C-alpha positions in Angstrom: 41.1 10.6 -11.5 39.5 14.3 -12.6 40.0 15.6 -9.4 39.4 19.7 -8.8 40.9 21.3 -5.7 39.4 24.2 -3.9 40.9 26.2 -1.7 39.2 25.7 2.2 38.4 29.6 3.1 39.5 29.0 6.2 43.4 28.1 5.0 46.0 30.5 5.1 46.9 32.9 3.0 49.4 30.9 1.2 46.4 28.5 1.1 48.2 25.4 1.5 47.1 22.5 -0.8 46.7 19.8 2.5 43.5 22.2 3.2 41.8 21.7 -0.1 38.8 19.7 -0.9 38.8 17.7 -3.8 35.3 17.7 -5.9 35.1 14.7 -8.1 34.3 15.7 -11.8 33.1 13.4 -14.9 32.5 15.7 -19.1 30.6 13.7 -21.5 30.4 14.9 -25.3 32.1 17.5 -27.7 30.8 20.8 -28.3 31.1 24.4 -27.6 28.2 24.4 -26.1 28.9 23.5 -22.5 26.5 22.6 -19.6 27.2 22.3 -15.8 25.6 19.7 -14.1 24.4 20.1 -10.0 23.2 17.3 -8.3 20.9 16.9 -5.2 21.7 15.8 -1.5 23.5 12.8 -1.2 23.2 12.2 -4.9 26.8 11.4 -7.2 27.6 12.7 -10.4 26.1 9.9 -12.6 22.9 10.6 -10.7 22.4 12.8 -14.2 22.9 9.4 -16.6 18.8 10.4 -18.4 20.0 13.7 -19.2 24.3 13.0 -20.2 22.4 10.6 -22.7 19.8 12.7 -23.6 21.9 16.2 -24.5 25.5 14.3 -26.0 24.3 11.2 -27.3 26.4 8.9 -24.5 26.6 8.5 -21.6 30.6 7.4 -21.2 32.9 9.6 -20.3 35.2 11.9 -22.2 38.6 10.2 -20.0 37.4 6.8 -20.2 40.4 5.6 -23.0 37.2 3.2 -24.1 35.8 6.4 -25.9 34.7 5.9 -29.3 32.7 7.9 -31.8 29.9 5.2 -31.3 28.6 3.9 -27.7 29.4 0.6 -27.7 26.5 0.2 -25.9 23.9 1.8 -27.3 25.2 2.0 -31.4 23.8 6.0 -31.2 26.9 7.9 -32.6 27.8 10.4 -29.9 27.5 13.8 -31.7 23.8 13.1 -32.4 21.6 15.0 -34.2 19.7 15.5 -30.5 23.3 16.3 -29.1 25.7 17.3 -31.1 27.8 20.0 -30.0 27.1 19.8 -26.4 30.2 19.0 -23.4 28.5 18.3 -20.3 30.0 18.4 -17.3 28.6 16.7 -13.8 30.4 16.5 -10.2 30.2 15.0 -6.9 28.9 17.7 -4.9 31.5 18.1 -1.3 29.8 15.2 1.3 29.2 13.0 -1.2 31.1 10.3 -3.6 34.7 10.5 -5.0 34.6 14.1 -3.5 36.4 15.0 -0.4 34.2 14.9 2.9 34.5 18.1 5.5 33.8 17.2 9.0 32.0 20.8 9.9 29.1 22.2 9.0 30.0 25.3 8.3 32.1 24.0 5.1 28.8 23.3 3.9 26.3 25.8 2.9 25.0 26.6 -0.7 27.2 29.8 -0.7 30.4 27.4 -0.5 28.8 24.7 -3.1 28.7 26.9 -5.3 32.2 28.1 -5.8 33.2 24.2 -5.7 31.3 24.4 -9.0 32.7 28.1 -9.9 36.3 26.4 -9.5 35.5 23.7 -11.4 34.4 25.8 -14.6 37.4 27.7 -13.9 39.3 24.2 -14.1 37.9 23.2 -16.9 38.3 27.1 -18.6 34.9 27.3 -18.9 34.2 31.2 -19.2 30.2 30.9 -19.7 27.4 27.1 -19.6 24.0 26.6 -19.3 23.7 25.9 -15.4 21.4 23.1 -14.9 20.3 21.5 -10.9 18.3 19.0 -9.1 16.7 19.5 -5.4 20.1 21.2 -3.8 21.7 20.8 -6.7 19.0 23.8 -7.8 19.4 25.7 -5.1 22.9 25.8 -5.4 22.2 26.8 -9.5 20.1 29.8 -7.7 23.6 30.7 -5.5 26.4 30.1 -8.8 23.8 32.6 -10.9 23.5 35.2 -8.8 27.2 35.1 -7.6 28.1 35.4 -11.4 25.5 36.2 -13.6 27.3 36.6 -16.0 28.9 33.7 -16.9 25.6 32.0 -17.2 24.2 31.4 -20.2 20.7 30.1 -18.7 19.8 28.1 -15.0 18.0 25.0 -15.1 16.3 24.2 -11.9 14.8 21.2 -11.1 12.5 19.8 -8.0 13.7 23.1 -6.0 12.6 24.6 -3.0 13.7 28.4 -1.4 15.6 26.3 1.4 14.8 26.4 5.3 11.5 25.2 6.0 10.4 25.3 2.6 12.9 21.9 2.8 10.3 20.2 5.0 7.9 17.5 2.8 4.4 18.0 2.9 3.4 16.4 6.6 1.2 13.0 6.7 1.3 9.8 7.0 3.3 8.3 4.0 6.1 11.0 4.3 7.1 10.1 8.4 7.4 6.2 7.5 9.4 7.4 5.0 11.3 9.5 7.4 11.6 6.9 9.6 12.5 3.7 7.4 15.3 6.3 5.7 16.4 6.8 9.1 16.9 3.0 10.2 18.1 2.1 6.7 21.9 0.8 7.3 22.3 -1.1 4.3 22.3 -0.5 0.1 18.9 -2.5 0.0 17.3 -1.1 3.3 18.6 2.4 1.3 17.4 1.1 -2.0 14.2 0.6 -1.1 12.8 3.9 0.6 15.0 5.5 -2.2 12.7 4.1 -4.5 9.4 5.4 -2.5 11.2 8.8 -2.2 12.1 9.4 -5.9 9.1 7.8 -7.6 5.4 7.5 -7.7 3.7 4.7 -7.1 2.1 4.1 -10.0 5.6 4.0 -11.9 7.0 2.0 -10.1 3.9 -0.8 -9.8 4.2 -0.1 -14.0 5.8 -3.6 -15.3 8.9 -3.9 -18.4 8.7 -7.1 -19.7 8.1 -9.1 -17.1 9.3 -7.3 -14.4 8.0 -4.4 -12.3 10.4 -0.7 -12.6 10.4 -1.6 -8.4 12.5 -4.6 -8.9 14.7 -3.1 -12.3 15.6 0.1 -10.2 15.5 -1.7 -6.4 19.0 -4.1 -8.5 20.0 -0.5 -9.7 19.9 1.9 -6.3 21.2 -1.2 -4.4 24.4 -1.9 -7.1 25.0 2.1 -7.4 24.9 2.8 -3.8 27.3 -0.2 -2.8 29.2 0.9 -5.5 29.7 4.3 -3.5 29.3 3.4 -0.2 26.6 5.4 2.3 26.8 8.8 2.5 28.6 9.6 5.3 27.1 11.0 8.3 29.5 13.5 8.1 28.6 14.2 4.9 25.3 14.0 4.9 24.6 16.2 7.5 26.9 19.3 6.2 24.3 18.5 3.4 21.0 18.9 5.6 22.7 21.9 6.8 23.4 23.7 3.6 19.2 22.9 2.8 18.9 24.1 5.8 20.7 27.7 5.7 20.3 28.0 2.1 17.8 31.4 1.4 17.7 33.1 -1.6 17.1 37.0 -0.8 14.9 39.4 -3.1 19.0 41.3 -4.5 19.9 37.6 -5.6 16.8 37.7 -7.2 16.7 40.8 -8.9 20.3 39.8 -10.1 19.0 36.8 -12.2 15.9 38.7 -12.6 17.7 40.9 -14.3 20.6 38.8 -16.1 19.4 39.0 -19.3 19.5 34.6 -19.0 16.3 32.2 -19.6 15.4 30.0 -16.5 12.9 26.9 -16.5 11.5 25.7 -13.3 11.0 21.7 -13.8 8.8 19.9 -11.2 7.0 16.7 -10.9 3.5 17.4 -9.1 3.5 14.3 -6.6 7.1 15.3 -5.3 6.7 14.3 -1.9 10.4 16.4 -0.7 9.7 19.5 -2.9 6.3 21.0 -2.5 4.9 21.9 -5.8 4.0 24.8 -4.6 7.6 26.7 -3.6 8.8 25.9 -7.1 6.4 27.8 -8.3 6.0 30.5 -6.6 10.3 30.6 -7.4 9.2 30.5 -10.7 7.0 33.9 -10.6 9.4 35.5 -8.7 11.3 35.0 -11.3 9.2 36.6 -13.9 9.3 37.0 -16.5 12.4 35.1 -17.0 10.8 32.1 -15.8 8.9 28.9 -17.6 7.4 26.7 -15.3 6.9 23.3 -16.4 5.2 20.9 -13.2 5.3 16.9 -14.9 2.8 14.0 -14.2 6.0 12.7 -11.4 8.0 12.6 -8.3 11.0 14.3 -7.2 13.1 11.9 -9.8 11.1 13.8 -12.3 14.1 13.5 -14.6 14.2 10.1 -14.4 10.9 9.2 -14.3 9.9 11.7 -16.7 12.9 11.6 -18.9 11.7 12.9 -22.6 9.9 15.7 -21.6 12.6 17.0 -19.6 15.7 16.4 -22.0 12.6 18.6 -24.1 12.7 20.7 -21.5 16.2 21.7 -21.5 16.9 22.0 -25.3 14.2 24.1 -25.8 16.2 26.2 -23.2 19.3 25.5 -24.5 17.6 26.9 -28.1 15.5 29.7 -26.6 18.9 31.0 -25.0 20.8 31.0 -28.8 17.9 32.0 -30.5 18.1 35.0 -28.0 14.4 34.4 -27.9 12.6 37.8 -25.8 11.8 36.8 -21.8 7.9 37.5 -23.1 8.0 34.9 -25.5 9.5 32.7 -23.2 7.3 32.6 -19.5 4.3 31.1 -19.4 3.8 32.7 -16.4 0.7 35.3 -15.9 1.9 38.3 -16.6 1.7 40.6 -13.4 -0.4 44.1 -13.7 -0.6 46.9 -11.7 -3.7 45.6 -10.5 -2.2 41.7 -9.3 0.0 44.5 -7.5 -2.5 46.0 -5.6 -4.3 42.9 -4.3 -1.4 41.7 -3.0 -0.8 44.7 -0.8 -3.9 45.4 -0.3 -4.9 42.5 2.4 -5.9 43.8 6.0 -4.3 43.0 9.6 -6.5 40.5 9.9 -5.7 38.1 6.8 -1.5 39.3 7.7 -2.3 37.6 11.2 -4.7 34.8 9.9 -1.6 33.9 7.5 1.3 34.4 10.5 -0.9 32.5 12.6 -1.0 29.2 10.0 2.7 29.6 9.0 3.2 29.0 13.1 1.4 26.2 13.3 2.3 24.6 10.3 6.5 25.5 11.1 5.3 23.9 14.9 4.1 20.9 13.5 7.0 20.1 11.2 8.8 21.4 14.3 7.3 18.3 16.9 7.7 15.8 13.5 10.9 16.3 13.7 11.8 15.9 17.2 9.6 12.3 17.0 11.8 10.9 14.6 15.1 12.0 16.9 13.2 10.5 19.9 12.8 7.9 17.5 16.4 7.3 16.3 18.1 7.8 20.4 15.3 5.6 21.9 16.7 3.1 19.4 19.9 3.4 19.9 20.1 3.5 23.5 18.1 0.1 23.5 20.5 -1.5 21.6 23.0 -0.3 23.9 21.0 -1.0 27.2 20.2 -4.6 25.9 21.6 -6.8 28.2 23.7 -9.3 27.8 22.9 -12.9 27.5 24.8 -15.3 29.9 25.6 -18.8 30.1 24.7 -20.8 33.0 28.0 -21.6 35.0 29.6 -24.7 35.1 31.1 -25.1 39.2 
């Protein structure tokens, strides 16, 4: 099995291998163009399946002994016109899939996980790569780009936020219901059902493919996938949540990315209930003039729901980077000007105060909702422990 060992930051000076974290990865396709895919919270490397197929022409891993020039499942050449000359690497983040599961929350931050990605690149001998991340993976990709900007050829951020309170979903009845169902999910079947409502729009799930709805087809695929990899451990889930919550891109890091010379695509689903479009657009605006904003009719897993459009966007990014298109020709965001800057700095103290109060109220509501969910979960566990045992009548 292909693993990359990453030394624990708390290991001794000799770097004892017993403290190493193992990162499971797979590569696909062949070519001089390298693409590193970083998946999000509770996802595994194969969640990138539609993009791997779109970039390389095949979803069969390179180390598979049965690999041939032609994908036996599709009959398409691996070196297709769309994916010719591209090699892709996708991996399981620490805390998920076949990678190691550290037990301390402090071992999960987007900076530490970015170092995991760098270690994978080093392990493969990749000096530079196009880096594409989804959700938490996009946060990790941002950190990676800020840490080693000279190794980034381009950056694609799918369904991204700025971390921290921006990770909270839109507060409404639907998301509260999904959150409660998520906490109660203990089996692959229960988890699959809630994941579908989290990842896709309702209309997409209700579409018919032949005689079945997408929901019924995807449900079976999700149950099979979750059963094969197993439910994520509490250590892994809580650790990755910690990485999202503590994530922050500083002004200096934004400036490093903006001035590094590579192009950025921010791709988002308009109806994402986990990562709100507003925060993705705001990040794209901060990255002007090197960023292009692409919002599509889809949910959090827009890479699956709108595969063709997303794959085209990624190919456009690679081609634009290789042809050295200037940032001003690449971006589709409104140009910043002195007037806009003057307006943004001319807010009165009353305006600032109102905005600050509104933000505090919103955070307070999110905090109360989170407490409610935690209390509900603890109450459910307590009820299970305190449930009286059924006693049979004794014979005397």
